[in-house]
N, C-alpha and C positions, 0 to 999 in steps of 0.2 A: 241754626237747625242742627247742625252736627253735634252740638252740645247737649241737644236733648235725647239723643240717641243712647239707648242701654245695649249692653252686650249680652247675649243668652248663649249657652251652650246645648246643643242637640245631639242626641245619638240616635243614627240612623242604621237599619240593617242594611246588609249588602245589597239587597233587591232594591230597595227605595233609593239608596245613594247612587246605584247605577241608572236609576230612571231618572234622578234630579240630574245627572251628569249628562245623560243623552239629551234631555230637555235644554239643558243650558246651551249645549254645543249646536243643537239644532236651530235654537232662537237667537245664538249669538249674544249671549249674556256675558258681560266682562268677568263675572266671579259667580260662584255660587250663592253669596249673599245677595247679589242683585236678582239671581234668579228666585230664590226663596223668598224675598222680601215683594217681588211681584206676584209670585203665585199665591202669597198671603194676602196682598191687597185685592187682587183679583177674586179670589175665592170668598174673603170676607164680605166683600161688596156685594156678593150674590145673596148674601144672608141665609147661609146653609143649615139645616137642620140636622143635626147628628142622628145618626142611626141606633137603635136602641138595641142591647143584645138579644138574641134570640131565645124564644122561648126554652128550648133545650139546654140552654147556658152557654152556647158557644157564641162567639161574636163574629161578625162579618168581616171579612177581611177587607183592608183598604182598596184591593183591586175590585171588589164589587161597588164601589162608590163611583159615581159618574161625575165628571168635571164638566 
């Protein structure tokens, strides 16, 4: 299975990175990768529907999205 994995690079702003690190340590994940993988699997398993841009052209911040 490890041979089936692909590596990706993700750029995060400081706020999101801090949230990820706080989540990682609060839930005792061994690495950022483990935390990100768990969060992705959990959220995608819930079949989320992306929010669309606001009518005024502004986008909702990710802080407005409930997990």
